[in-house]
C-alpha positions in Angstrom: -10.0 10.1 -16.4 -8.6 8.1 -13.5 -6.9 10.1 -10.7 -2.8 9.5 -10.6 -2.7 10.8 -6.9 1.0 8.8 -5.7 3.2 11.2 -7.7 6.0 11.8 -5.3 8.4 9.6 -3.5 7.6 9.4 -0.3 9.9 7.9 2.7 9.0 5.6 5.3 9.4 7.8 8.1 7.6 10.5 7.0 4.7 7.9 7.0 5.2 7.0 10.2 5.4 10.8 11.3 2.1 11.4 10.2 0.5 8.8 11.6 2.3 8.8 15.0 1.2 13.0 15.3 -2.1 12.3 14.0 -2.6 10.2 16.9 -1.7 12.2 18.9 -3.8 14.8 17.7 -6.4 13.6 15.8 -6.3 17.3 13.8 -5.8 17.3 10.2 -4.5 21.0 10.2 -2.4 21.1 12.8 -0.8 17.7 11.5 -0.3 19.3 8.1 1.4 22.4 9.7 3.9 20.0 12.1 4.8 18.2 8.7 5.0 21.1 7.3 7.7 22.3 9.2 9.3 18.5 9.6 10.1 18.8 6.0 11.3 21.9 5.9 14.9 21.0 6.2 14.9 18.2 3.6 12.1 19.5 1.5 13.2 23.4 1.2 10.7 23.8 -1.6 7.2 25.3 -0.6 5.4 23.3 -3.7 7.4 19.6 -3.2 6.6 20.0 0.7 2.2 20.6 -0.2 2.3 18.2 -2.7 4.1 15.4 -0.3 1.6 16.6 2.6 -1.3 16.3 0.0 -0.2 12.6 -1.0 0.4 11.4 2.9 -3.0 13.1 3.8 -5.0 11.1 2.1 -3.6 7.8 4.0 -3.7 8.9 7.1 -5.7 12.0 7.9 -8.0 13.2 5.5 -9.2 9.5 3.8 -12.4 9.3 2.1 -15.7 8.5 5.0 -15.7 5.0 3.7 -12.5 4.0 4.5 -12.0 6.3 8.0 -12.8 3.1 10.3 -10.2 0.9 8.0 -7.7 4.2 8.8 -8.5 4.0 12.3 -8.4 0.1 12.9 -4.8 0.6 11.4 -3.1 3.4 13.6 -4.0 1.3 15.8 -2.1 -2.0 15.0 1.1 0.3 13.8 0.9 2.1 16.9 1.1 -1.6 19.0 4.3 -2.2 16.7 7.9 -1.5 17.2 8.2 -3.4 14.2 9.2 -2.1 10.6 8.2 -4.1 8.9 4.6 -4.4 10.3 4.6 -0.9 10.1 5.3 -0.8 6.6 2.6 -3.4 6.2 -0.1 -0.8 7.6 0.9 1.8 5.5 1.1 -0.2 2.5 -2.8 -1.2 3.2 -3.8 2.2 3.3 -1.4 3.2 0.6 -3.3 0.4 -1.5 -7.1 2.0 0.2 -6.4 5.3 -1.1 -4.6 5.5 -4.5 -5.6 2.5 -7.2 -2.7 3.8 -8.8 -0.6 2.5 -5.9 -2.9 -1.2 -6.0 -2.3 -1.9 -9.5 1.2 -0.7 -10.3 3.0 -2.5 -7.2 0.6 -5.6 -8.5 2.1 -5.4 -12.0 5.8 -5.7 -10.3 4.4 -8.3 -8.2 3.9 -10.6 -11.2 6.7 -9.5 -13.4 8.8 -10.9 -10.1 7.0 -13.8 -10.1 7.4 -14.9 -13.5 11.3 -13.6 -13.4 14.4 -12.4 -10.8 14.4 -8.4 -12.5 11.5 -6.3 -13.7 12.7 -3.2 -15.9 11.1 0.6 -16.1 10.3 0.1 -19.3 7.6 -3.5 -19.2 6.1 -1.3 -15.5 5.3 1.3 -17.5 3.7 -0.6 -20.8 1.6 -2.4 -18.6 0.8 0.2 -16.4 -0.3 2.6 -19.5 -2.6 -0.2 -20.7 -4.6 0.5 -17.8 -4.2 3.9 -16.7 -3.7 5.5 -20.5 -0.6 6.9 -22.2 -0.1 10.1 -20.4 3.5 12.4 -19.6 2.2 12.0 -16.3 2.5 7.8 -15.7 6.0 8.3 -16.3 6.6 11.1 -13.9 4.8 8.9 -11.3 6.2 5.3 -11.8 9.6 7.0 -11.3 8.2 8.4 -8.4 6.8 5.3 -6.9 9.4 2.9 -7.8 12.1 5.3 -6.3 9.4 5.1 -2.8 9.6 1.5 -2.8 13.3 1.6 -3.1 13.7 3.8 -0.5 11.5 1.1 1.5 13.6 -1.9 1.1 11.3 -4.1 -0.8 13.0 -3.4 -4.4 16.6 -3.1 -5.4 18.1 -1.1 -8.3 19.9 -3.8 -10.4 21.2 -0.8 -12.6 19.4 2.0 -14.5 16.2 0.9 -14.8 16.0 -2.9 -13.4 15.0 -3.7 -10.3 15.3 -6.9 -8.1 13.3 -8.2 -5.4 14.8 -7.4 -1.7 13.7 -10.5 0.8 10.6 -11.1 1.7 9.6 -9.3 4.8 8.3 -11.6 8.1 4.7 -9.6 9.5 3.2 -10.7 13.0 -0.6 -12.7 11.9 -2.3 -9.6 12.1 -0.1 -7.8 10.1 -1.2 -10.2 7.4 -4.6 -10.4 7.9 -4.6 -6.7 7.7 -3.3 -6.9 4.3 -5.5 -9.6 3.0 -7.9 -7.1 4.2 -6.9 -4.1 2.7 -6.3 -6.2 -0.8 -10.0 -7.6 -0.7 -11.5 -4.2 0.3 -9.8 -2.3 -2.4 -11.3 -5.3 -5.1 -13.9 -4.6 -7.6 -15.7 -7.8 -6.6 -14.7 -7.2 -2.7 -14.4 -11.1 -3.2 -11.3 -13.4 -3.8 -10.6 -16.9 -4.1 -8.9 -16.7 -0.9 -5.9 -19.0 -2.5 -5.6 -15.9 -5.0 -5.6 -13.1 -1.6 -2.9 -15.1 0.0 -0.4 -15.3 -3.0 -1.5 -11.5 -4.3 1.2 -10.1 -6.2 0.1 -6.9 -4.9 1.5 -8.1 -1.6 5.0 -8.9 -3.3 7.6 -7.4 -0.7 5.2 -9.8 2.2 5.9 -13.1 3.3 2.0 -14.4 3.8 2.3 -17.4 5.3 -1.2 -17.9 6.9 -4.3 -20.1 5.8 -7.3 -20.9 6.1 -8.4 -21.9 9.8 -6.2 -18.3 10.5 -9.7 -16.5 8.9 -12.0 -18.7 10.9 -13.8 -17.3 14.1 -12.9 -13.4 12.6 -15.7 -10.9 12.4 -14.5 -9.0 9.4 -13.7 -12.1 7.7 -16.5 -14.4 5.5 -15.8 -17.2 3.6 -17.6 -18.9 1.1 -17.4 -22.3 -1.1 -17.7 -21.9 -5.2 -17.6 -25.5 -6.8 -16.0 -27.8 -5.4 -12.7 -27.0 -4.0 -12.7 -23.0 -4.4 -13.0 -21.6 -1.4 -14.0 -17.9 -1.3 -13.4 -14.9 0.4 -14.6 -11.5 1.5 -15.2 -9.1 4.1 -18.0 -7.6 5.9 -18.5 -4.4 4.4 -19.8 -3.2 8.0 -16.7 -3.9 9.9 
């Protein structure tokens, strides 16, 4: 059974705090201890705090070996930006890498908002169950995930159980390229049509306005041609 993992509401400032503290110390345990105290006033329950920290550790401090390099480059990008939108983009990319559940759900939400102005939690649940199975943990996790997206300012509650998209967030070129890289790295084939990557529903909160020329000459990306008019993009997995 696939692990959901992302089953608590996570505030954006908590993710920032974890990333910045880990950047200073590079010590996972010290970071966890710091966050345990940092969250004490807002989250007095010990179990809740530990669960929240566990989620964030997988994103920033205790990532799988295959994503350590991705995390380290994301950290440099985050540290170099004082802009909330770009910091969110870095967290978003690493959340996709850490939690397939997160990637699948935000893609479902993005697809729904592409076709209509609003999306219901019931519709998100129905489509998520098709991929993740019908279990009580799915509806619980969806509530926490959509609550997180609302707190991050990428969706708004129209009424109970109904969400609409907020205006798309402008990003630097570096952050846009980062999101495309994370998207490809978390796709099953590690390769996508270029147009599908640039317009991916999984990146629905962000304004992606880069073109093919922006990928040329960058070591991490590899462009190829499929058929007469289909550009494919993949990533160099050694980077």
